[in-house]
All heavy atoms as an XYZ file, in Angstrom:
761
protein
N     -56.785    -18.048     12.572
C     -55.994    -18.030     11.368
C     -55.063    -16.736     11.304
O     -53.859    -16.857     10.959
C     -56.929    -18.083     10.117
C     -56.202    -18.094      8.826
S     -55.518    -19.714      8.651
C     -54.909    -19.599      7.152
N     -55.610    -15.654     11.749
C     -54.875    -14.441     11.802
C     -53.753    -14.584     12.812
O     -52.632    -14.019     12.580
C     -55.817    -13.289     12.132
C     -55.114    -11.908     12.150
C     -56.063    -10.817     12.289
N     -55.295     -9.561     12.227
C     -55.738     -8.458     12.104
N     -57.061     -8.289     11.858
N     -54.986     -7.389     12.068
N     -53.978    -15.155     13.983
C     -52.929    -15.341     14.957
C     -51.825    -16.160     14.436
O     -50.737    -15.930     14.677
C     -53.589    -15.933     16.237
C     -52.620    -16.239     17.409
C     -52.027    -14.900     17.940
C     -53.320    -16.934     18.467
N     -52.159    -17.258     13.695
C     -51.183    -18.133     13.154
C     -50.312    -17.363     12.053
O     -49.092    -17.532     12.059
C     -51.894    -19.352     12.488
C     -50.903    -20.352     11.793
C     -50.001    -20.966     12.807
C     -51.719    -21.375     10.994
N     -50.939    -16.480     11.339
C     -50.167    -15.704     10.365
C     -49.155    -14.767     11.084
O     -48.004    -14.631     10.627
C     -51.077    -14.838      9.517
O     -51.873    -15.720      8.741
N     -49.588    -14.198     12.172
C     -48.790    -13.233     12.978
C     -47.678    -14.038     13.605
O     -46.455    -13.581     13.565
C     -49.548    -12.542     13.989
C     -50.459    -11.407     13.428
C     -51.390    -10.833     14.600
C     -49.757    -10.399     12.758
N     -47.914    -15.215     14.021
C     -46.841    -16.059     14.704
C     -45.797    -16.412     13.673
O     -44.568    -16.402     13.931
C     -47.449    -17.253     15.418
C     -46.378    -18.212     15.797
C     -48.293    -16.802     16.622
N     -46.243    -16.907     12.466
C     -45.342    -17.282     11.442
C     -44.491    -16.071     10.941
O     -43.318    -16.198     10.687
C     -46.047    -17.913     10.222
C     -46.688    -19.252     10.567
C     -47.530    -19.714      9.379
C     -45.609    -20.258     10.842
N     -45.112    -14.929     10.876
C     -44.335    -13.716     10.388
C     -43.296    -13.372     11.507
O     -42.176    -13.027     11.147
C     -45.355    -12.518     10.234
C     -44.720    -11.243      9.855
C     -44.034    -11.344      8.460
C     -45.690    -10.131      9.902
N     -43.678    -13.458     12.762
C     -42.741    -13.236     13.847
C     -41.585    -14.194     13.809
O     -40.421    -13.814     13.978
C     -43.448    -13.208     15.170
N     -41.896    -15.443     13.561
C     -40.831    -16.419     13.425
C     -39.909    -16.156     12.249
O     -38.698    -16.375     12.340
C     -41.407    -17.831     13.350
C     -42.051    -18.446     14.694
C     -42.658    -19.752     14.423
C     -40.914    -18.549     15.710
N     -40.496    -15.766     11.145
C     -39.764    -15.491      9.979
C     -38.752    -14.299     10.270
O     -37.647    -14.302      9.884
C     -40.592    -15.180      8.795
N     -39.347    -13.252     10.932
C     -38.454    -12.101     11.268
C     -37.340    -12.440     12.279
O     -36.251    -11.972     12.192
C     -39.299    -10.964     11.770
C     -40.245    -10.303     10.725
C     -41.160     -9.240     11.414
C     -39.392     -9.628      9.633
N     -37.718    -13.383     13.194
C     -36.744    -13.796     14.207
C     -35.643    -14.546     13.554
O     -34.468    -14.439     14.002
C     -37.483    -14.615     15.288
N     -35.880    -15.298     12.585
C     -34.777    -16.143     11.914
C     -34.029    -15.144     10.972
O     -32.818    -15.517     10.682
C     -35.373    -17.243     11.075
O     -36.267    -16.808     10.106
C     -35.987    -18.307     12.037
N     -34.576    -14.093     10.532
C     -33.815    -13.228      9.606
C     -32.863    -12.243     10.381
O     -31.846    -11.926      9.813
C     -34.758    -12.293      8.839
C     -35.524    -13.073      7.814
C     -34.683    -13.589      6.695
O     -33.868    -12.931      6.138
N     -34.798    -14.853      6.392
N     -33.084    -11.948     11.648
C     -32.305    -11.091     12.418
C     -30.819    -11.565     12.421
O     -29.901    -10.811     12.132
C     -32.876    -10.891     13.814
C     -31.948    -10.008     14.644
C     -32.012     -8.592     14.464
C     -31.026    -10.517     15.527
C     -31.148     -7.783     15.252
C     -30.231     -9.697     16.304
C     -30.312     -8.344     16.120
O     -29.482     -7.469     16.905
N     -30.534    -12.821     12.856
C     -29.137    -13.244     12.927
C     -28.516    -13.341     11.546
O     -27.244    -13.110     11.357
C     -29.207    -14.630     13.498
C     -30.578    -14.879     13.987
C     -31.485    -13.786     13.410
N     -29.285    -13.518     10.490
C     -28.782    -13.658      9.114
C     -28.136    -12.265      8.670
O     -27.176    -12.217      8.029
C     -29.830    -14.078      8.163
C     -29.403    -14.153      6.703
C     -28.365    -15.258      6.572
C     -30.587    -14.509      5.899
N     -28.830    -11.241      9.030
C     -28.414     -9.836      8.718
C     -27.490     -9.178      9.684
O     -26.520     -8.540      9.316
C     -29.616     -9.006      8.310
C     -30.329     -9.492      7.113
C     -31.427    -10.274      7.100
C     -30.011     -9.222      5.757
N     -31.822    -10.582      5.808
C     -30.944     -9.903      4.986
C     -29.000     -8.498      5.154
C     -30.911     -9.815      3.616
C     -28.977     -8.486      3.780
C     -29.991     -9.130      3.026
N     -27.939     -9.176     10.971
C     -27.230     -8.344     11.975
C     -26.465     -9.161     13.011
O     -25.691     -8.673     13.795
C     -28.172     -7.437     12.668
C     -28.704     -6.464     11.635
C     -28.119     -5.328     11.211
C     -30.009     -6.482     11.136
N     -28.936     -4.692     10.356
C     -30.164     -5.316     10.248
C     -31.140     -7.309     11.226
C     -31.278     -5.087      9.546
C     -32.249     -7.069     10.423
C     -32.336     -5.948      9.613
N     -26.603    -10.467     13.007
C     -25.953    -11.286     14.024
C     -24.506    -11.578     13.745
O     -23.953    -11.069     12.759
N     -23.883    -12.321     14.677
C     -22.446    -12.598     14.496
C     -22.271    -13.535     13.236
O     -22.970    -14.566     13.150
C     -21.956    -13.450     15.718
C     -20.541    -13.742     15.590
C     -20.009    -14.434     16.937
C     -18.569    -14.831     16.885
N     -18.143    -15.461     18.039
N     -21.539    -13.118     12.275
C     -21.322    -13.836     11.088
C     -22.373    -13.583     10.091
O     -22.507    -14.314      9.115
N     -23.174    -12.524     10.307
C     -24.235    -12.078      9.374
C     -23.700    -11.488      8.106
O     -22.515    -11.228      7.943
N     -24.608    -11.138      7.122
C     -24.227    -10.631      5.866
C     -23.487     -9.272      5.996
O     -22.520     -9.077      5.262
C     -25.424    -10.478      4.939
C     -25.943    -11.789      4.471
C     -27.103    -12.388      4.886
C     -25.379    -12.638      3.485
N     -27.261    -13.580      4.233
C     -26.232    -13.781      3.416
C     -24.191    -12.598      2.812
C     -25.968    -14.813      2.567
C     -23.957    -13.700      1.962
C     -24.840    -14.758      1.821
N     -23.967     -8.479      6.895
C     -23.268     -7.145      7.051
C     -21.801     -7.318      7.527
O     -20.913     -6.542      7.069
C     -24.080     -6.227      7.940
C     -25.509     -5.951      7.508
C     -26.247     -5.068      8.525
C     -25.454     -5.176      6.156
N     -21.612     -8.164      8.486
C     -20.287     -8.412      8.981
C     -19.399     -9.033      7.860
O     -18.209     -8.700      7.763
C     -20.255     -9.317     10.208
C     -18.909     -9.441     10.894
C     -18.987    -10.298     12.093
O     -19.895    -10.907     12.362
N     -17.935    -10.268     12.878
N     -19.975     -9.983      7.155
C     -19.227    -10.642      6.066
C     -18.758     -9.555      5.038
O     -17.685     -9.564      4.514
C     -20.051    -11.689      5.406
C     -19.426    -12.231      4.104
C     -20.201    -12.858      6.368
N     -19.697     -8.656      4.665
C     -19.332     -7.580      3.721
C     -18.229     -6.729      4.230
O     -17.300     -6.353      3.464
C     -20.573     -6.775      3.453
C     -20.318     -5.733      2.263
C     -21.541     -4.966      1.996
N     -21.860     -4.185      3.151
C     -22.920     -3.427      3.354
N     -23.799     -3.274      2.398
N     -23.096     -2.699      4.414
N     -18.273     -6.360      5.499
C     -17.230     -5.559      6.079
C     -15.910     -6.283      6.116
O     -14.803     -5.762      5.758
C     -17.514     -5.089      7.570
C     -18.704     -4.109      7.617
O     -18.983     -3.509      6.584
O     -19.293     -4.000      8.643
N     -15.934     -7.587      6.421
C     -14.690     -8.394      6.450
C     -14.108     -8.507      4.976
O     -12.920     -8.472      4.801
C     -14.961     -9.762      7.025
C     -15.198     -9.738      8.536
C     -15.596    -11.109      9.010
C     -14.020     -9.237      9.325
N     -14.983     -8.672      4.039
C     -14.504     -8.714      2.655
C     -13.782     -7.428      2.200
O     -12.762     -7.473      1.487
C     -15.635     -9.042      1.665
C     -16.104    -10.484      1.742
C     -17.388    -10.768      0.887
O     -18.067     -9.780      0.494
N     -17.571    -11.981      0.585
N     -14.387     -6.333      2.669
C     -13.695     -5.003      2.386
C     -12.332     -4.849      2.992
O     -11.360     -4.389      2.403
C     -14.613     -3.882      2.814
N     -12.216     -5.411      4.166
C     -10.916     -5.417      4.965
C      -9.936     -6.292      4.224
O      -8.778     -5.993      4.058
C     -11.111     -5.871      6.399
C     -11.769     -4.805      7.222
C     -11.983     -5.327      8.692
O     -11.579     -6.395      9.060
N     -12.687     -4.557      9.472
N     -10.447     -7.494      3.800
C      -9.504     -8.404      3.039
C      -9.002     -7.755      1.748
O      -7.868     -7.801      1.416
C     -10.255     -9.724      2.761
C      -9.511    -10.519      1.788
C     -10.442    -10.512      4.058
N      -9.954     -7.011      1.076
C      -9.498     -6.439     -0.163
C      -8.481     -5.317      0.087
O      -7.449     -5.151     -0.640
C     -10.753     -5.827     -0.910
C     -10.381     -5.224     -2.242
C      -9.840     -6.201     -3.277
O     -10.245     -7.330     -3.328
N      -8.794     -5.749     -3.985
N      -8.623     -4.546      1.135
C      -7.792     -3.449      1.488
C      -6.396     -4.086      1.841
O      -5.363     -3.555      1.392
C      -8.269     -2.646      2.644
C      -7.441     -1.506      3.051
C      -7.995     -0.757      4.236
O      -9.067     -1.136      4.833
N      -7.405      0.335      4.588
N      -6.319     -5.134      2.609
C      -5.074     -5.781      3.050
C      -4.387     -6.413      1.745
O      -3.207     -6.390      1.717
C      -5.249     -6.799      4.103
C      -5.683     -6.152      5.497
C      -4.621     -5.174      5.956
O      -3.439     -5.453      5.876
O      -5.059     -4.178      6.571
N      -5.151     -6.934      0.851
C      -4.598     -7.502     -0.302
C      -3.935     -6.445     -1.113
O      -2.832     -6.623     -1.665
C      -5.690     -8.230     -1.124
O      -6.290     -9.230     -0.343
C      -5.141     -8.825     -2.432
N      -4.546     -5.349     -1.272
C      -3.961     -4.172     -2.051
C      -2.698     -3.661     -1.359
O      -1.679     -3.391     -2.010
C      -4.939     -3.052     -2.191
C      -6.133     -3.407     -3.064
O      -6.059     -4.364     -3.791
O      -7.179     -2.649     -2.939
N      -2.771     -3.600     -0.033
C      -1.574     -3.231      0.740
C      -0.416     -4.165      0.560
O       0.703     -3.768      0.348
C      -1.925     -3.106      2.200
C      -0.921     -2.460      2.997
O      -0.027     -1.692      2.511
N      -0.872     -2.701      4.344
N      -0.748     -5.434      0.652
C       0.274     -6.460      0.417
C       0.944     -6.391     -1.014
O       2.127     -6.582     -1.138
C      -0.257     -7.864      0.619
C      -0.492     -8.172      2.090
O       0.013     -7.509      3.008
N      -1.278     -9.214      2.416
N       0.043     -6.166     -2.010
C       0.671     -6.072     -3.336
C       1.580     -4.849     -3.482
O       2.696     -4.965     -4.082
C      -0.427     -5.975     -4.342
C      -1.214     -7.213     -4.549
C      -2.391     -7.146     -5.497
O      -2.810     -6.021     -5.865
N      -2.939     -8.274     -5.846
N       1.259     -3.709     -2.799
C       2.076     -2.581     -2.877
C       3.397     -2.878     -2.145
O       4.490     -2.513     -2.627
C       1.408     -1.370     -2.236
N       3.330     -3.505     -1.016
C       4.531     -3.815     -0.231
C       5.429     -4.907     -1.005
O       6.641     -4.783     -0.987
C       4.191     -4.431      1.138
C       3.654     -3.353      2.075
C       3.181     -4.080      3.335
C       4.579     -2.306      2.334
N       4.840     -5.842     -1.692
C       5.538     -6.767     -2.509
C       6.256     -6.107     -3.658
O       7.460     -6.360     -3.984
C       4.590     -7.884     -3.002
C       4.289     -8.883     -1.964
S       3.174    -10.233     -2.384
C       3.459    -10.544     -4.029
N       5.584     -5.157     -4.309
C       6.235     -4.378     -5.421
C       7.410     -3.584     -4.862
O       8.579     -3.570     -5.501
C       5.223     -3.465     -6.037
N       7.302     -2.983     -3.715
C       8.407     -2.237     -3.109
C       9.594     -3.123     -2.738
O      10.761     -2.847     -2.965
C       7.883     -1.529     -1.818
C       8.895     -0.529     -1.368
C       8.509      0.063     -0.006
N       9.217     -0.741      1.043
C       8.862     -0.811      2.267
N       7.826     -0.222      2.721
N       9.571     -1.534      3.075
N       9.173     -4.331     -2.165
C      10.287     -5.298     -1.783
C      11.052     -5.747     -3.089
O      12.207     -5.905     -2.982
C       9.646     -6.438     -1.011
C       9.234     -6.123      0.360
O       9.649     -5.066      0.816
N       8.522     -6.961      0.999
N      10.275     -6.008     -4.126
C      11.012     -6.455     -5.324
C      11.799     -5.368     -5.894
O      12.943     -5.769     -6.382
C       9.886     -6.880     -6.374
C       9.106     -8.148     -5.961
O       9.597     -8.926     -5.172
N       7.956     -8.394     -6.560
N      11.428     -4.171     -5.852
C      12.290     -3.052     -6.308
C      13.552     -2.989     -5.458
O      14.664     -2.788     -6.003
C      11.499     -1.772     -6.306
N      13.403     -3.049     -4.109
C      14.536     -2.991     -3.307
C      15.491     -4.198     -3.437
O      16.724     -4.099     -3.481
C      14.087     -2.890     -1.780
C      13.468     -1.611     -1.389
C      12.912     -1.759      0.079
C      14.447     -0.544     -1.391
N      14.911     -5.402     -3.690
C      15.702     -6.519     -3.935
C      16.531     -6.441     -5.248
O      17.670     -6.836     -5.290
C      14.839     -7.787     -3.989
C      15.602     -9.137     -4.227
C      16.598     -9.400     -3.090
O      16.250     -9.092     -1.941
N      17.726    -10.017     -3.373
N      15.869     -5.850     -6.274
C      16.594     -5.599     -7.539
C      17.680     -4.667     -7.369
O      18.778     -4.756     -7.937
C      15.616     -5.119     -8.577
N      17.476     -3.601     -6.527
C      18.497     -2.609     -6.349
C      19.671     -3.142     -5.516
O      20.835     -3.001     -5.886
C      17.899     -1.389     -5.545
C      18.879     -0.268     -5.345
C      18.275      0.947     -4.671
O      17.037      0.905     -4.468
O      19.047      1.834     -4.304
N      19.342     -4.060     -4.503
C      20.401     -4.659     -3.743
C      21.253     -5.571     -4.637
O      22.423     -5.662     -4.667
C      19.832     -5.459     -2.558
C      20.858     -6.401     -1.943
C      19.241     -4.524     -1.520
N      20.561     -6.382     -5.512
C      21.213     -7.227     -6.416
C      22.092     -6.484     -7.425
O      23.273     -6.906     -7.682
C      20.213     -8.105     -7.215
C      20.821     -9.185     -7.995
C      21.588    -10.261     -7.192
O      21.222    -10.445     -6.051
N      22.527    -10.875     -7.769
N      21.605     -5.291     -7.859
C      22.393     -4.528     -8.759
C      23.650     -3.895     -8.063
O      24.683     -3.845     -8.677
C      21.499     -3.373     -9.403
C      22.118     -2.719    -10.566
O      22.934     -3.372    -11.253
O      21.823     -1.591    -10.851
N      23.424     -3.479     -6.824
C      24.545     -2.989     -6.055
C      25.601     -4.037     -5.799
O      26.785     -3.739     -5.762
C      24.090     -2.338     -4.806
C      23.351     -0.998     -4.908
C      22.742     -0.625     -3.574
C      24.297      0.070     -5.487
N      25.155     -5.286     -5.615
C      26.131     -6.338     -5.331
C      26.891     -6.776     -6.522
O      28.106     -7.089     -6.485
C      25.396     -7.609     -4.809
C      24.982     -7.433     -3.379
C      24.346     -8.721     -2.887
C      23.913     -8.723     -1.482
N      23.226     -9.937     -1.073
N      26.299     -6.720     -7.754
C      26.989     -7.246     -8.981
C      27.466     -6.142     -9.863
O      28.459     -6.339    -10.523
C      25.973     -8.208     -9.673
O      24.844     -7.453    -10.141
C      25.541     -9.412     -8.830
N      26.746     -5.054     -9.963
C      27.137     -4.044    -10.958
C      27.880     -2.934    -10.375
O      27.652     -2.456     -9.274
N      28.872     -2.474    -11.161
C      29.620     -1.276    -10.727
C      28.984      0.031    -11.121
O      29.102      0.985    -10.402
C      31.033     -1.347    -11.374
C      31.720     -2.596    -10.786
C      31.815     -0.098    -11.111
C      33.111     -2.825    -11.366
N      28.161     -0.019    -12.175
C      27.548      1.201    -12.672
C      26.548      1.784    -11.579
O      26.485      3.017    -11.351
C      26.908      1.010    -13.956
O      25.881      0.092    -13.860
N      25.803      0.926    -10.984
C      24.836      1.418     -9.967
C      25.540      1.908     -8.698
O      25.106      2.907     -8.185
C      23.850      0.270     -9.533
N      26.639      1.287     -8.362
C      27.369      1.736     -7.263
C      27.999      3.170     -7.551
O      28.002      3.994     -6.695
C      28.427      0.740     -6.902
C      29.333      0.945     -5.697
C      28.417      0.955     -4.442
C      30.351     -0.111     -5.521
N      28.537      3.266     -8.741
C      29.142      4.547     -9.128
C      28.059      5.650     -9.147
O      28.302      6.719     -8.806
C      29.816      4.449    -10.500
C      30.444      5.692    -10.951
C      31.079      5.475    -12.388
O      31.260      4.356    -12.813
O      31.358      6.523    -12.961
N      26.941      5.323     -9.699
C      25.893      6.316     -9.853
C      25.371      6.798     -8.443
O      25.174      7.930     -8.155
C      24.666      5.763    -10.571
C      23.465      6.654    -10.620
C      22.303      5.952    -11.297
O      22.356      4.921    -11.815
O      21.154      6.616    -11.171
N      25.308      5.809     -7.516
C      24.907      6.147     -6.125
C      25.982      7.008     -5.400
O      25.609      7.927     -4.739
C      24.643      4.889     -5.345
C      23.873      5.066     -4.130
C      23.373      3.715     -3.560
N      22.415      3.999     -2.575
C      21.249      3.484     -2.606
N      20.889      2.665     -3.461
N      20.364      3.805     -1.605
N      27.194      6.649     -5.713
C      28.273      7.424     -5.071
C      28.267      8.874     -5.578
O      28.543      9.827     -4.866
C      29.645      6.765     -5.348
N      28.069      9.032     -6.916
C      28.092     10.388     -7.493
C      26.865     11.201     -6.989
O      27.061     12.375     -6.645
C      27.933     10.258     -9.007
C      29.205      9.839     -9.668
C      29.075      9.736    -11.170
N      30.275      9.240    -11.836
C      31.209     10.105    -12.298
N      31.043     11.370    -12.143
N      32.225      9.622    -12.898
N      25.647     10.592     -6.896
C      24.524     11.320     -6.568
C      24.393     11.650     -5.081
O      24.066     12.696     -4.679
C      23.246     10.654     -7.069
C      23.098     10.642     -8.483
O      23.590     11.495     -9.216
N      22.331      9.663     -9.033
N      24.662     10.650     -4.205
C      24.461     10.775     -2.799
C      25.684     11.305     -2.098
O      25.505     12.019     -1.096
C      23.980      9.469     -2.202
C      22.667      9.037     -2.696
C      22.194      7.739     -2.117
O      22.857      7.213     -1.154
O      21.104      7.197     -2.583
N      26.883     10.964     -2.530
C      28.071     11.340     -1.848
C      28.830     12.445     -2.469
O      29.894     12.827     -2.076
C      28.985     10.136     -1.616
C      28.297      8.997     -0.870
C      29.292      7.814     -0.841
C      27.923      9.422      0.576
N      28.420     12.867     -3.714
C      29.083     13.899     -4.542
C      30.528     13.523     -4.789
O      31.424     14.348     -4.726
C      28.919     15.282     -3.819
C      27.575     15.723     -3.754
O      26.731     15.476     -4.622
N      27.254     16.448     -2.668
N      30.718     12.288     -5.090
C      32.071     11.825     -5.438
C      32.331     11.999     -6.896
O      31.446     11.964     -7.758
C      32.329     10.357     -5.067
C      32.164     10.153     -3.537
S      32.323      8.392     -3.056
C      34.142      8.269     -3.170
N      33.640     12.186     -7.267
C      34.001     12.320     -8.655
C      35.214     11.448     -8.929
O      35.938     11.055     -7.990
C      34.368     13.848     -9.074
C      35.487     14.406     -8.128
C      33.182     14.708     -8.901
C      35.971     15.695     -8.536
N      35.421     11.116    -10.189
C      36.601     10.265    -10.559
C      37.773     11.138    -10.612
O      37.792     12.329    -10.681
C      36.362      9.726    -11.940
C      35.471      8.490    -12.006
C      35.467      7.920    -13.360
N      34.488      6.886    -13.506
C      34.159      6.360    -14.582
N      34.602      6.814    -15.728
N      33.200      5.443    -14.648
N      38.964     10.414    -10.626
C      40.201     11.133    -10.756
C      40.318     11.752    -12.196
O      40.014     11.100    -13.099
C      41.361     10.070    -10.499
C      42.744     10.788    -10.433
C      43.764      9.745    -10.067
O      43.493      8.783     -9.358
O      44.864      9.916    -10.583
N      40.675     12.988    -12.149
C      40.889     13.697    -13.484
C      39.516     14.384    -13.876
O      39.550     15.049    -14.878
N      38.489     14.277    -13.192
C      37.235     15.036    -13.428
C      37.187     16.304    -12.601
O      37.869     16.407    -11.563
C      36.003     14.102    -13.112
C      35.763     12.992    -13.981
C      34.567     12.167    -13.671
O      34.000     12.266    -12.506
O      33.967     11.559    -14.582
N      36.341     17.229    -13.081
C      36.179     18.478    -12.365
C      34.683     18.556    -11.985
O      33.831     18.228    -12.743
C      36.499     19.718    -13.291
C      37.995     19.742    -13.614
C      38.412     19.349    -14.910
C      38.932     20.120    -12.712
C      39.777     19.354    -15.263
C      40.277     20.117    -13.078
C      40.648     19.805    -14.293
O      41.984     19.770    -14.688
N      34.478     19.056    -10.772
C      33.140     19.156    -10.314
C      32.851     20.713    -10.345
O      33.499     21.542     -9.758
C      33.045     18.723     -8.801
C      31.717     18.920     -8.184
C      30.634     18.127     -8.570
C      31.485     19.892     -7.258
C      29.376     18.342     -8.077
C      30.236     20.083     -6.722
C      29.172     19.316     -7.087
N      31.804     21.015    -11.047
C      31.392     22.382    -11.230
C      29.940     22.558    -10.721
O      29.069     21.718    -11.077
C      31.411     22.812    -12.705
C      30.958     24.306    -12.866
C      32.841     22.641    -13.224
N      29.742     23.413     -9.768
C      28.454     23.661     -9.196
C      27.968     25.058     -9.489
O      28.702     26.029     -9.159
C      28.445     23.471     -7.679
C      27.160     23.564     -7.000
C      27.206     23.253     -5.563
O      28.220     23.173     -4.941
N      26.046     23.106     -4.930
N      26.896     25.191    -10.140
C      26.318     26.515    -10.521
C      25.297     26.922     -9.472
O      24.201     26.179     -9.337
C      25.856     26.519    -11.890
C      25.231     27.887    -12.274
C      26.840     26.095    -12.901
N      25.439     27.973     -8.748
C      24.569     28.404     -7.743
C      23.568     29.467     -8.382
O      24.000     30.223     -9.210
C      25.220     29.048     -6.550
C      26.223     28.063     -5.838
C      26.921     28.823     -4.701
C      25.375     26.907     -5.178
N      22.289     29.409     -8.025
C      21.440     30.457     -8.524
C      21.774     31.852     -7.932
O      22.257     31.912     -6.814
C      20.045     30.010     -7.995
C      20.288     29.136     -6.788
C      21.657     28.522     -7.094
N      21.443     32.865     -8.674
C      21.659     34.139     -8.219
C      20.812     34.491     -7.114
O      19.598     34.096     -7.052
C      21.493     35.211     -9.378
C      22.524     35.136    -10.394
C      22.278     36.214    -11.425
N      23.197     36.038    -12.530
C      23.408     36.853    -13.526
N      22.617     37.924    -13.536
N      24.307     36.665    -14.392
N      21.277     35.250     -6.084
C      20.399     35.634     -4.954
C      19.318     36.630     -5.524
O      19.527     37.381     -6.455
C      21.298     36.358     -3.952
C      22.523     36.650     -4.725
C      22.598     35.709     -5.865
N      18.142     36.585     -4.994
C      17.067     37.539     -5.444
C      17.506     39.037     -5.152
O      18.161     39.321     -4.164
C      15.845     37.185     -4.583
C      16.288     36.401     -3.497
C      17.725     35.789     -3.834
N      17.098     39.888     -6.093
C      17.413     41.239     -5.983
C      16.645     41.946     -4.891
O      15.463     41.636     -4.762
C      17.238     42.069     -7.331
C      18.152     41.536     -8.410
C      17.840     42.324     -9.717
C      18.714     41.890    -10.818
N      18.418     42.572    -12.076
N      17.283     42.700     -4.111
C      16.523     43.476     -3.013
C      15.847     44.677     -3.651
O      16.352     45.361     -4.429
C      17.561     43.982     -1.899
N      14.664     44.934     -3.191
C      13.956     46.073     -3.823
C      13.980     47.242     -2.908
O      14.048     47.258     -1.727
C      12.455     45.637     -3.955
C      12.283     44.523     -4.983
C      10.869     44.179     -5.117
O       9.948     44.610     -4.416
N      10.566     43.312     -6.146
C-alpha cells in the first residue's frame, strides 16, 4: 500500500512538471502575457504619435496658419512690414 502511494505521488508530480515548467506551461504563458501587454502599450503610444503627426500633416496641407507658425518658429521668417527684434541676455559679469 505504501509503495502504491509513492508511485501515485511520483506520477502526480511527473504530470505537474510540464504544466508548470514545460513548453507552454503556466510560467511561460505568464511571461508571454507580460510581453503582449508591453507590446500593446507600445503600439498604443505609437498610434497616438502617428495620429498627432497625421493631424499636423493635414493641418499643414489645408491651413495657412500652421504653415505660417512653423515658418516663424523654425525659419525665423517675418512678414513684409514687420520688424524682428531679438533681445540677447547680458553676458555674466567677470569677477
